[in-house]
C-alpha positions in Angstrom: -32.4 -80.2 -1.1 -33.8 -78.8 -4.2 -33.1 -75.3 -5.3 -35.3 -72.6 -5.1 -36.8 -70.9 -8.2 -35.0 -67.6 -9.0 -38.3 -65.8 -8.9 -38.3 -66.2 -5.1 -35.4 -63.6 -5.0 -36.9 -61.1 -7.4 -37.8 -57.7 -6.2 -41.5 -58.9 -6.7 -41.1 -61.4 -3.9 -42.1 -59.0 -1.2 -43.4 -61.5 1.2 -41.2 -63.5 3.5 -39.9 -66.8 2.2 -42.5 -68.9 3.8 -45.3 -67.0 2.7 -44.0 -66.9 -1.0 -43.7 -70.6 -0.9 -47.2 -70.9 0.6 -48.5 -68.8 -2.4 -50.6 -71.3 -4.2 -52.7 -70.8 -6.9 -56.3 -70.7 -5.4 -58.6 -70.8 -8.5 -60.7 -73.3 -10.4 -60.5 -73.6 -14.3 -63.8 -72.9 -15.8 -65.0 -75.5 -18.6 -65.9 -74.3 -22.0 -68.6 -76.6 -22.8 -72.5 -77.2 -22.0 -71.8 -76.7 -18.6 -71.4 -72.9 -19.0 -75.0 -72.6 -20.4 -76.2 -74.5 -17.2 -74.2 -72.2 -14.8 -75.7 -69.2 -16.6 -79.0 -70.7 -16.0 -78.4 -70.9 -12.1 -76.8 -67.4 -12.4 -80.2 -66.2 -13.8 -82.1 -67.9 -11.1 -80.0 -66.1 -8.6 -80.5 -62.7 -10.2 -84.2 -63.2 -10.3 -84.3 -64.0 -6.5 -82.3 -60.9 -5.7 -84.8 -58.7 -7.6 -87.8 -60.3 -6.0 -85.9 -60.1 -2.6 -85.1 -56.4 -3.2 -88.7 -55.4 -4.0 -90.1 -57.3 -0.8 -87.4 -55.7 1.1 -88.6 -52.2 0.1 -91.8 -53.0 1.8 -89.9 -54.6 4.6 -87.8 -51.6 5.5 -91.0 -49.1 5.0 -92.8 -51.1 7.6 -90.2 -50.7 10.4 -89.3 -47.0 9.9 -90.9 -44.6 12.1 -93.4 -42.1 10.6 -93.7 -44.1 7.3 -95.1 -47.4 9.0 -98.3 -45.6 10.1 -99.2 -45.0 6.4 -99.1 -48.8 5.7 -101.0 -52.0 6.8 -98.0 -52.9 8.8 -98.4 -56.2 10.5 -99.7 -58.4 7.6 -97.5 -56.6 5.2 -94.3 -56.8 7.4 -94.4 -60.3 8.1 -95.4 -61.6 4.7 -92.6 -59.5 3.2 -90.3 -60.6 5.7 -90.8 -64.3 4.8 -90.5 -63.9 1.1 -87.4 -61.5 1.6 -85.5 -64.0 3.7 -86.4 -67.1 1.6 -85.4 -65.4 -1.6 -82.3 -63.5 -0.5 -80.8 -66.4 1.5 -82.4 -69.7 0.6 -82.9 -69.3 -3.3 -79.9 -67.0 -4.0 -77.3 -68.6 -2.0 -78.4 -72.1 -3.4 -78.6 -70.8 -6.9 -75.0 -69.7 -6.8 -74.0 -73.1 -5.3 -75.7 -74.5 -8.5 -73.6 -72.2 -10.6 -70.5 -73.2 -9.0 -71.1 -77.0 -8.8 -72.0 -77.0 -12.3 -68.7 -75.5 -13.1 -66.9 -77.7 -10.6 -68.6 -81.1 -11.8 -68.0 -83.5 -14.9 -70.2 -83.2 -18.1 -72.2 -86.3 -16.9 -76.1 -86.3 -16.3 -76.7 -83.0 -18.0 -80.4 -83.9 -18.3 -80.6 -84.2 -14.6 -78.6 -81.2 -13.9 -81.1 -79.1 -16.0 -84.0 -81.0 -14.3 -82.7 -79.6 -10.9 -82.6 -76.1 -12.4 -86.2 -76.4 -13.7 -87.6 -77.7 -10.3 -85.8 -75.0 -8.3 -86.9 -72.4 -10.7 -90.5 -73.3 -10.5 -90.6 -73.7 -6.8 -89.0 -70.4 -6.3 -91.4 -68.7 -8.6 -94.3 -70.2 -6.5 -93.0 -69.0 -3.4 -92.5 -65.3 -4.8 -96.0 -65.2 -6.3 -97.8 -66.5 -3.2 -98.5 -63.3 -1.4 -100.3 -62.2 -4.4 -102.2 -65.1 -5.1 -102.7 -67.0 -1.9 -101.1 -65.5 1.2 -101.8 -67.6 4.2 -100.6 -67.3 7.7 -96.7 -66.2 8.0 -94.9 -68.3 10.3 -91.6 -66.6 11.3 -89.6 -70.0 11.9 -85.8 -69.6 12.1 -83.9 -70.4 9.0 -86.9 -70.9 6.7 -90.0 -68.8 7.4 -92.9 -69.9 5.6 -96.4 -68.7 4.4 -98.9 -71.4 5.0 -100.6 -71.2 1.5 -100.5 -74.2 -0.6 -98.8 -72.1 -3.4 -96.0 -71.3 -1.0 -95.7 -74.8 0.5 -95.9 -76.4 -2.8 -93.3 -74.0 -4.2 -91.0 -74.8 -1.3 -91.3 -78.6 -1.7 -90.5 -78.2 -5.4 -87.4 -76.0 -4.7 -86.3 -78.5 -2.0 -86.8 -81.3 -4.8 -84.5 -79.5 -7.2 -81.9 -78.8 -4.5 -81.7 -82.6 -3.8 -81.3 -83.4 -7.4 -78.8 -80.8 -7.8 -76.8 -82.1 -4.7 -77.1 -85.7 -5.7 -75.8 -85.2 -9.4 -73.1 -82.7 -7.8 -71.8 -85.2 -5.5 -71.9 -88.1 -8.3 -70.3 -85.6 -10.7 -67.7 -84.3 -8.2 -64.0 -84.4 -9.1 -62.0 -87.1 -7.6 -59.3 -85.7 -5.6 -56.3 -87.4 -4.2 -54.2 -86.8 -0.9 -52.0 -84.3 -2.6 -53.6 -80.9 -2.8 -52.6 -77.9 -4.8 -54.5 -74.6 -4.4 -56.8 -75.7 -7.2 -57.5 -78.8 -5.5 -58.0 -77.3 -2.2 -60.9 -74.9 -3.6 -62.6 -77.9 -5.4 -62.4 -79.9 -2.1 -64.0 -76.8 -0.3 -66.9 -77.0 -3.1 -67.2 -80.6 -2.7 -67.5 -80.1 1.0 -70.4 -77.6 0.6 -72.4 -80.2 -1.5 -71.9 -82.8 1.3 -73.1 -80.5 4.1 -76.1 -79.6 2.0 -76.9 -83.2 1.5 -76.7 -83.7 5.3 -79.1 -80.5 5.6 -81.7 -82.2 3.3 -81.2 -85.7 5.3 -81.9 -83.7 8.5 -85.0 -81.9 7.2 -86.5 -85.1 6.2 -85.6 -86.9 9.5 -87.3 -83.9 11.4 -90.4 -84.2 9.3 -90.4 -88.1 9.8 -90.2 -87.8 13.6 -92.3 -84.7 14.3 -95.5 -85.4 16.3 -98.6 -84.9 14.0 -100.6 -83.0 16.5 -98.1 -80.3 17.0 -98.6 -77.1 15.0 -98.1 -73.6 14.3 -94.7 -71.9 14.7 -93.4 -74.8 17.1 -93.8 -77.3 14.2 -92.0 -75.2 11.6 -89.4 -74.1 14.2 -88.4 -77.9 15.1 -89.0 -78.9 11.6 -86.2 -76.5 10.0 -83.9 -76.1 13.0 -81.5 -79.1 12.5 -81.2 -78.8 8.6 -81.1 -75.0 8.9 -78.0 -75.2 11.2 -76.5 -77.3 8.7 -77.0 -75.0 5.8 -74.8 -72.6 7.5 -72.0 -74.7 7.0 -72.8 -74.7 3.4 -73.0 -71.0 3.3 -69.7 -70.7 5.2 -67.9 -73.1 3.0 -68.9 -71.4 -0.1 -67.9 -67.9 1.4 -64.1 -69.2 2.2 -63.9 -70.6 -1.0 -65.1 -67.2 -2.7 -62.8 -65.4 -0.5 -59.6 -67.4 -1.5 -60.7 -67.4 -5.2 -61.0 -63.6 -5.1 -57.7 -62.8 -2.9 -56.1 -64.9 -5.5 -57.6 -63.2 -8.6 -56.6 -59.8 -7.1 -53.0 -60.8 -7.3 -52.4 -61.5 -3.5 -50.0 -64.2 -2.4 -52.1 -66.2 0.2 -49.7 -67.4 3.3 -51.9 -70.6 3.5 -50.8 -73.8 2.4 -53.2 -76.0 0.3 -53.3 -78.6 3.1 -54.0 -76.2 5.7 -56.8 -75.0 3.7 -58.1 -78.5 3.2 -57.8 -79.0 7.0 -60.1 -76.1 7.6 -62.6 -77.1 5.1 -62.4 -80.6 6.4 -63.1 -79.5 10.0 -66.1 -77.6 8.9 -67.3 -80.7 7.0 -66.6 -83.0 9.9 -68.7 -81.0 12.4 -71.6 -81.5 9.7 -71.6 -85.0 10.8 -72.3 -84.2 14.5 -76.1 -83.7 13.1 -76.8 -87.5 12.8 -75.5 -88.0 16.1 -77.9 -85.1 17.4 -81.0 -87.0 16.0 -80.1 -90.2 17.5 -78.9 -89.3 20.7 -81.6 -86.9 21.6 -85.2 -86.0 20.9 -85.5 -83.3 18.3 -87.7 -81.1 20.6 -85.1 -81.3 23.4 -82.7 -78.5 24.6 -79.9 -81.1 24.3 -80.5 -81.6 20.6 -80.6 -77.8 19.9 -77.5 -77.2 22.1 -75.4 -79.9 20.3 -76.2 -78.5 17.0 -75.3 -75.1 18.1 -72.0 -76.2 19.5 -71.3 -78.2 16.3 -71.8 -74.8 14.3 -69.6 -72.8 16.7 -66.9 -75.4 16.5 -66.7 -76.1 12.9 -67.5 -72.7 11.6 -65.7 -70.4 14.0 -62.6 -72.4 13.8 -62.4 -72.6 10.2 -63.2 -69.1 9.6 -60.4 -67.2 11.4 -57.3 -68.4 9.6 -58.7 -68.1 6.1 -59.9 -64.6 7.1 -56.5 -63.6 8.2 -54.7 -65.1 5.4 -56.9 -63.2 2.9 -56.4 -60.0 4.6 -52.4 -60.6 4.6 -52.7 -61.6 0.8 -54.6 -58.2 0.1 -52.0 -56.2 2.0 -49.3 -57.6 -0.3 -51.4 -57.6 -3.4 -50.3 -55.1 -6.3 -52.3 -52.1 -7.2 -55.7 -53.4 -8.7 -56.3 -52.9 -12.2 -60.0 -51.8 -13.6 -60.9 -55.4 -13.6 -59.8 -56.2 -10.1 -61.0 -53.2 -8.3 -64.7 -54.6 -8.2 -63.3 -57.9 -7.1 -61.2 -56.2 -4.2 -63.9 -54.1 -3.1 -66.6 -57.1 -2.8 -63.8 -59.2 -0.9 -62.8 -56.4 1.6 -66.4 -55.5 2.3 -67.4 -59.1 2.7 -64.8 -59.7 5.5 -65.6 -56.5 7.1 -69.6 -57.3 7.4 -68.8 -61.0 8.3 -66.7 -59.9 11.0 -68.9 -57.4 12.3 -71.6 -59.8 12.4 -69.4 -62.2 14.3 -68.6 -59.4 16.9 -72.4 -58.6 17.5 -73.1 -62.3 18.0 -70.7 -62.1 21.2 -73.0 -59.6 22.7 -76.5 -61.1 22.2 -78.4 -61.3 25.5 -82.3 -62.2 25.2 -84.5 -62.0 22.3 -84.2 -58.5 20.6 -83.1 -56.7 17.5 -79.5 -57.6 18.1 -80.2 -61.2 16.7 -81.2 -60.1 13.4 -78.2 -57.6 13.5 -75.9 -60.5 13.9 -77.1 -62.7 11.3 -77.7 -59.7 8.9 -73.9 -59.1 9.2 -73.0 -62.5 8.5 -75.4 -63.3 5.8 -74.4 -60.2 3.9 -70.7 -61.0 4.3 -71.5 -64.2 2.3 -73.7 -62.5 0.0 -70.9 -59.8 -0.8 -68.2 -62.8 -1.4 -70.7 -64.3 -3.9 -71.3 -61.1 -5.8 -67.6 -60.6 -6.1 -67.5 -64.1 -7.3 -70.1 -63.3 -9.9 -68.2 -60.3 -11.2 -65.1 -62.6 -11.5 -66.8 -65.2 -13.3 -68.8 -63.2 -15.9 -65.9 -63.2 -18.3 -65.6 -66.9 -18.1 -69.2 -67.2 -18.7 -69.2 -65.3 -21.9 -70.0 -61.9 -20.7 -67.9 -58.7 -20.2 -66.0 -58.2 -16.9 -67.7 -55.5 -14.9 -65.6 -52.3 -14.8 -65.8 -48.5 -13.8 -67.1 -46.5 -10.7 -70.4 -48.1 -10.6 -68.9 -51.8 -10.3 -66.2 -50.8 -7.8 -68.7 -48.6 -5.6 -71.5 -51.0 -5.5 -70.1 -53.3 -3.0 -68.9 -50.6 -0.5 -72.4 -49.0 -1.0 -74.2 -52.1 0.0 -71.9 -52.8 2.6 -72.2 -49.1 4.2 -76.0 -49.5 4.2 -75.9 -52.9 5.8 -73.4 -51.5 8.6 -75.7 -48.8 9.2 -78.7 -51.1 9.2 -77.1 -53.5 11.8 -75.7 -50.7 13.8 -79.3 -49.2 14.1 -80.3 -52.6 15.2 -77.7 -53.2 17.7 -78.4 -49.8 19.1 -82.2 -50.4 19.6 -81.7 -53.9 20.8 -79.8 -52.3 23.7 -83.1 -50.7 24.6 -85.1 -54.1 24.2 -86.7 -53.4 21.0 -87.9 -57.0 20.0 -87.3 -58.9 16.8 -89.7 -59.9 14.1 -92.3 -57.0 14.9 -92.9 -53.8 13.3 -95.1 -50.5 13.6 -97.0 -50.1 17.0 -95.4 -53.6 18.1 -92.1 -52.3 18.3 -93.0 -49.9 21.2 -90.6 -47.3 20.6 -90.9 -45.3 23.8 -87.8 -42.9 24.0 -86.1 -40.8 21.0 -83.1 -43.0 21.4 -85.3 -46.1 20.4 -86.7 -43.9 17.4 -83.4 -42.9 16.4 -82.0 -46.5 16.3 -84.8 -47.6 14.4 -84.6 -44.8 12.0 -80.9 -45.3 11.3 -81.9 -49.0 10.8 -84.3 -47.7 7.9 -81.7 -45.3 6.4 -79.2 -48.2 6.2 -81.7 -50.5 4.9 -82.8 -48.2 2.2 -79.2 -47.5 1.2 -78.5 -51.3 1.1 -81.7 -51.8 -1.0 -80.1 -49.6 -3.6 -76.5 -51.2 -3.2 -78.3 -54.6 -4.0 -80.2 -53.4 -6.9 -76.9 -51.7 -8.4 -75.4 -55.2 -8.2 -78.1 -56.4 -10.5 -78.0 -53.3 -12.7 -73.9 -54.1 -13.1 -74.4 -57.5 -13.9 -77.3 -57.1 -16.4 -75.2 -54.3 -18.3 -72.3 -56.7 -18.4 -74.5 -59.5 -19.7 -75.7 -57.2 -22.6 -72.8 -57.9 -24.6 -70.6 -61.0 -25.0 -66.8 -60.9 -24.1 -64.6 -59.1 -26.4 -63.2 -61.7 -28.7 -63.9 -65.2 -29.9 -61.6 -66.7 -27.7 -61.4 -66.1 -23.9 -58.2 -65.2 -22.2 -56.8 -68.0 -20.1 -56.9 -65.6 -17.1 -60.6 -65.5 -17.4 -60.9 -69.3 -16.7 -58.8 -69.0 -13.3 
């Protein structure tokens, strides 16, 4: 039996012995070559998407806030703003951050193809963002990927999908080859690889749905079925990215994570294995059938739900044992804690959904914002490794809390109003707010949404301030690459 290291018996070893031994280094070494420029390009695309999403969210919140909405051309403005807001804040932002992480995780091969992926995705996102001003079309409020039926928007969406397709293909070809013996770094790399695999399956599902959908089906039903299968699989991608971000941030905050790399890989593997239920759902059932939808929903609950809880508990325990945060770690801790709180709130709300009302957007707003906050924290963490200054100070630390507080108010107002049956995806007079309680609930939603908008824009401000000046010193410290 090998001897234990002396550090296991020092006063700093505050956790029980098994937790100390499980305190793996959950980080990924950031390269210092051409891949940094590529990662910075994906980060800029993500920031542009957040800025555009914030501008549309202002119109979105105003169109649902009692009193103010009577001054606006509500119906068209609300639905058009909702489409672009959702696609920029979820689809483009998340995929851009995934591109940043996969660029850093993969090899230097096929750099030309990697830049082509970024160019295609950027052009597509630009087309989608500009379409409300140049060629609106009808707003189709399909789940996962709402659309505008204008040629500019649809062309932009196709271009963006092509960019994502090239990104995923190159990411899988360039993915680091991992053996059967995992340390913390290998476990995180496995999680990032798994996210690329789930995105590839999502693209396959979108293509499969397009190929078998009947040509005479139109309107919302067409897009609802078209995006249902792939949209479900994308939730695995977002979840895997969030779990990787949680572990990386907790590690960087100095916490000892009481989860062995093998267990972590098992959780990532469970989520990835559930993704492969998707092809079976297409083979076994018609894509318009209840059985098809139910099987995909079951897979998402199994793979996502089971994998999240152990990682979340391990992260909370790690933060409880972490030393007092310094100036650099405070924004990371704030983003991590607020992410866990928002995601948990969204999960709890999902248990109480009954019918089609605004409790449904309350559920996914909590979960999606939980992912967003985790990725915001990861951006703060990676800025020094990308050659910029580390965000510090009160603004950087308070930004995640302000954003999270606004979103908690937002979803609380939606849950409150959902109890009175206020319907989702409507605004203005279509909401049919009859009682003071219903009006108060939606008013709280509007106030929280406004605060969240400020919090989201402050993130952009903090990052842009950090990017104005390069990191101090010609040589980055080793800690910045962990």
